[in-house]
Each structure stands twice: as structure tokens, then as C-alpha cells.
N, C-alpha and C positions, 0 to 999 in steps of 0.2 A: 547436451550431456550423455544421453543414451548413445548417440552416434559415435562419442569419443571411446566409449567402452567398446562398442561393437567394432571398430576399427582395430582395437587393441588385441581383441580375441585371437586374431589370425597370426599376431606377432608373438614374440617371446614375453608374454605377460608374467611369467614367472619372477623375472627380475624386479617387477614392481609390487611384488607381493607384501612387502613391509610399508608400502606407501599408504598413509592415512587417506589421502585424496583419491587414490585408485580405489580403495576399498569402499569409499563413499559413493563413487559413481557406480561401482557394481550394485551397490544397494538401491540406488536410484533406478537402475534398470529394472530390478524385481519390482519396485514400487510402481513403475511404468506399466509393467504387465498387469499388476493387480488393478491399477486405475481404469486400464482399458476394459477389463472384465466387468468393472462395477459402475461404468460411465453412465448407463442408463438409470441408475438409481436416481441421479439428480434430474429434476424435471427442468426442461426448456420451456420458458414462457413465450408469449406473444407480446413483443414490445408495444406495438401501438394499442392491443385490446387490454392488456394487463396493467400497463403503466399509464401510457399518455391519455388514454380515454377515462381512467379512473380518478386522476387527481388533478386539482386545480392548477392552472398555469401561473397563478397569482405568485408573486415572488415574496419570500418572507421579509418583511421590513426589519426584523431584528438582525437578519444577516447583512442586509444592506447598510445597516449602521455599523456594522462591524468590519468595515473597509473591504467589502465584497462588492465587485461591480455586477451590474444587472446582465452584462454581456458574459461574464465569468459563470454566473448562475443558471444562465440559460445554456451555456456549453456544457455544463455538468448536468443538465436535465433536472434541476432543482424544482420540486413542486410542493404542494400543500395538501395534505390529508386532512380535510376540516372534520371529518368524522371522528378520527382518532387524535386531532389536535397535534399533529406531528409535521415536521418538515421531512419530505421523502425523497429519495434519489434511487436510481436503477443500480443494479448489481449485475456485472458481466463476468464470465469465467475467462480463464486464459485464452480460449479459443473464440472469444467475442460473442458467445451465446448468452442472451439474456436469462438470467437465472433467479432473479428475486428483487425485492424492494426493501431498502432499509429505512427506517424512520427515526428520527430525533424528536423527542418530545418537546413541546413549546410550553410546558409547564414548569415554571421555575421551581416550585416546591415538590419536584418529583420525588427526592429523598424521602421527605417526610411522608409523603403519600404512598411510598413503596412501589413507585413506578421505575421501569427501566428507562435509562436515559436514551439508548439505542436499542432497537430491536429489529430483527429480521423479520418480515411478513411471510417469508417462505422458508422452509428448511434449506440450509445452506451445507451445513456439515463442515468439513474441512476447509480452512481458508488456503486455497491452492491458487490464488489469484491475488492482484494488487488492485485495490480500488483506484479508479481514475487512470488506469493504463490505456484505456480506450482513447481518452483525449490526448494523452501525453505521448503516445507511441511515435509518432513522426519527429516530434522535437527531441526525444531522447535518441532516436536514431541519428538525427543531424548533429546533436551536440556530443553523442557519444558519452553521455553522463545521465544519471538519474538522481534525483534527491528523494529520499524516502521519509515521509512524515508518518505520525501515528495516523491522524484524521484527515478526512476529506475536506474539511473546512479549511485546512491549511493549504490543501493544493489550490482551492478555490481562490483564496486570498492571494496567493503566489501568482496565479494566473494573471488576475488584474494587474499585477506588477510587470508582467511580461515575462515571468519565470515560469516556464511551462512544461519543463521536463521533471515533473514531480509525480508521484504516486503515494498512496496512503496503504501501510501495512495493517491498519485497524487495531494495532496493538503495540506494545513496545518490545515485542520479540518476533522474529522471523520465524514462520512455521516451517516445517519440511517442505512443503510444497512451494512456498515462496523462495526457499533457498534453491530448490531445484530449478525454478524459473529463471532466478538471476544468472545461474551457471548456463543455462540453456540459452539465454539472449545473448551472453557473452558481451555485456556493456563493459566497456574499459574502466569507466569510473562510476562508483557507487557511494553515495554520501549519505550517512545515517542521520536523521535531523529529528531524533524523537524529543519529546518534551522534557522540561527542565528538571523533573524529578528523576531522570535516568542519567546518572553521572558516567562519565567516561570509563571509569575503572570497572563498573559493573557491566557496561555494554560490551566491552572487549572480553570480559571473562566468559561469555556466552560461546558455547562450543560451535554454534552455527555461524557467528561472527568470525571465530577462528578458521572455520571451514571456507568461508567465503573469501577471505583474504588470499587464499591461495590461487583463486581464479580471477581476480581483478584488483585495481587499485582502489582500496577501501578507506573511505575517510569517515570521521564522526565529527559532529558539530560539538564544540566545547564552549564553556564560558556562559552557558545559559542562565544559570542561577544568579549570577551577578547582574546580568542584564534583564532578566525576565522575572525574577523572583522564584519562589519554591516550586509552583506548579503552574506551567504555562507552555503553550507550544511556541517554537522558535519564530513564528510569524506573528504573535500576539501584541508585540509593541510596535509593529508597523514596519515599512520596507527598509528604512534606514538600518535599524537594529538587525534585521534579518540579514541583510548584505553583509553587516560587519560580522555576524556569527559565521556566515559562509567563509569569509575571510580567515577566521580563526580555526577553521576545521583542521583536524590533526589526523594524519595517515597512521592506520593501524598497522 
């Protein structure tokens, strides 16, 4: 995205002054400069020392029973932190630097106990990356398409079904950094596949979604409530239902 702006600077950019997308790209250029200045604030960790050597290689039985394969769990470097009783996985930034560990509690009554379901073990700050991109990058490039889930568990399930062009936004809204990445990557097809409590109308009202559709063929998975219930990820009812939801996707 920054390169696009740079190329336009030497041209007659005044004619694009009223273009919302061009104005956005100019803002991204400024953000890139600010990011370069502050990049050293985020700590880069030693993957082997800070992750692989700290946590058990044992695979979480509860995730294996949720239609996740052992191969997929190992592909995503899923481990167990027995001290904190959490399932953990590494976090990489957009430049493939190891920047943290995220943990999901194994305690079912976490709400009653006032515990966080998910927590970052290291300060992450802005979410300017996609969880799981490291595993999916080659498949996304080959398929020229990416499916964006909310959580990493959905990526792991889909991987076991042979659907490997997936990433997780870790929320039901794109951040500025994630939007910038999608524009930078130039992926021809982007499919939003968030949980069933996020309906199509609310998704497309988001300003970042409206901006993204100017740069790619953007689709949203619909019909989740009727097939999944009120609050579920698109993969929660199995491969057949998920593939049906993919067939129902609607272009924004």
C-alpha cells in the first residue's frame, strides 16, 4: 500500500484528492513511518528458549476431542503450560518475528472465578498481524484467497480438513494494522468468517470492511445462526456445515 502511494506522488495526484481510498493510503504511509520509529518498543523473543523449552509438548486432550487433529495441533505449535493450566501457542508479527505467547485457560468455570479466557504472556500492543499467517502463507499465495476467522481454534480445525488458507483476526473487527496488511498482501479474495453472533448487516457497516472491498473481492459467510445457533464459530458444527457456509458466502 505504501508503494502505491509513493508511485502516485510523482504523478498528478491532485486529481485523486476526493478519493476516499487514496486518502486512506496516504494515512497508511504516515502510519508506516510512525511504526518504523517505534518498532523497537515491541520485544522480539527467542522461539526455542522462550516457547519450545518452556511448555509441555503434550497435546490438549480437550482440543483433540473437538475435531482437531494431532498433526494440525503440532503444525500450530500448540503446547500446554501446566503451571498456569493453559493451552498456549506462539504469536508472530507480520515480519515473522516471535513476539509472544498466548494462553487459553483450561478451567471451565473461568468466568465465575474472574479469570481471562485468553491472555497474552507478553505485551503485544496493537494487533497488526494475523494469528496463523505463518502456517497459511504459502496456501494463501497458491489459492489467492484467505478465510479470516475470529480465533485460532477455527484455523486448526479447518487445517485438519485440508482447508489451510485461513488466519485468525482474534476479534470480530479488523484493526487498522490488519486492514493495512490485507491491502499490502494484495490477496484477490478475502472471506470474512466470523462467529454467528456477527450478522452480515453489522459486518458490512464497518468502515474498514467498506474500505477493504475497494481493494479485493470481499465476501462474508452468511446463514450462521440457522446452521450454528446464536454463538458459534463457523467450524463448530463440523466440516460439512462449514463447507456449506462457504458456499453461501455473499460478496460485499
